[in-house]
N, C-alpha and C positions, 0 to 999 in steps of 0.2 A: 412573568418573564416570557418572552417570545421563544418559541421552539426553534432553535438554530440547529441545523443538521450539519454533521461533519462528513465530508467526502474524502476518501483516500483513493489515490490512483497509483498503481504500481506498474511501471513500464519495464518489463523484463526483456531478455534477449529473444524470447519466442512468443510471449503472451503479454496481454494487458489485463490487469485485474482492477476492478472498481468496487468499493464498498461504501455504504452510507450508514452512519450511526445516528441515533437520536441523542438528545442531550442527557440521557441516562445511560449512555454507552451500550445501548441495545442495537445489535445489527438489524437493520430493517430492509436492506437491499444489498445484493451483490451480483456481479457478473464477471465472467472470466472468458476471454476469447484469445485464440491464437491470432497473431497479427500478420503472419506470412510476409514479413518485412515491409508491410504497409502500415507502419505505426500511426501515421497521421490520420489515416482513414478510420482505423480501429478506435483510436482515442476519440475522434469526432463522434463516431457512432455511439460509443459508450456514454460519453458526456451528454450528448443530445438526448438519449433515452432517459438518463437519470434526471436531467433538468426538466423534461416533459413530465416525468412521473411525480416530481416534487416541486412543480411550479407553485409559487405562492409562499414557499419556505425560504428563509435565509439559509444559505449554504456556505460553509467555509471549506476550503479544499487544501490538501497537501499532497505532494508527489514524492514517490520513492522509486527505487529500482535502478538497474544498471543503465537504462535509457532515460531515466527521470530528470537528470540535471538539465539537459537541453530543453526538455518539455517544460520544466518548471520556469526556465528563463523565458521561453516563448509565450507561455500563458501568464507570466508574472505571478506565479504561485510559489509558496515556500517548498523547499526540498528538504527531505530527511533521508539520510543514508539508510539503506535497507536493514543493515545489521542493527543499527541504533533503533530503528522503528520496531523491528521484531523483538529485540531485547526489552525495550520499554513496555511493549504490549504484554509480553510473557510475564515480566515482573509484576505488572499490574493485575492481570486477569488470572494467571495461574502461578502464583508466587512460589509454590513448592517445587517447581521444575528445577532439575539439576542440569540437564543437557538438552540442547536443541539441535536437531539435524535438519538441514534444509537442502533439498535436492532441486536445483533449478535447471533451466534449459541449457545453461552454459557452464555452470560450476556446481560444486557441492560444498557446503559449509557445516562445521560442527562448532557449536558454542557451548563452553562449559560455564555455568553460572555459579556453582557452589565454590566458595573460597576465593571469590574474585572472578571477574569475567576474563576468559581466555578464548580466543577463536583460532580455528585452523581452517584452511581452505585448500582445495586441490589446486595443483599447478596446471 
């Protein structure tokens, strides 16, 4: 089986995050940069660096984050809503987690996982 890498791109209100995992779910690369409202340039720089580093590999990519919908459409990549992405990852990698608190550049979220998923977000 060919080693296919998975790339995740999270486009937030103040930063862009990029991660690459191998086919065994091991994180092999990550980068995190403030975009200073120049999202396009930051995404280009992060993707270019990752593609150079992993040239010769097949890479699948998914986009998340508050700025991710338009990016996913522009790049013709799948989009996953960030709460769904976070909840899925937490349930998979740290399944005993009861509560998740996320502090972002624009908002804060708390997700309760025990007894059914419930989420609250600041206004």
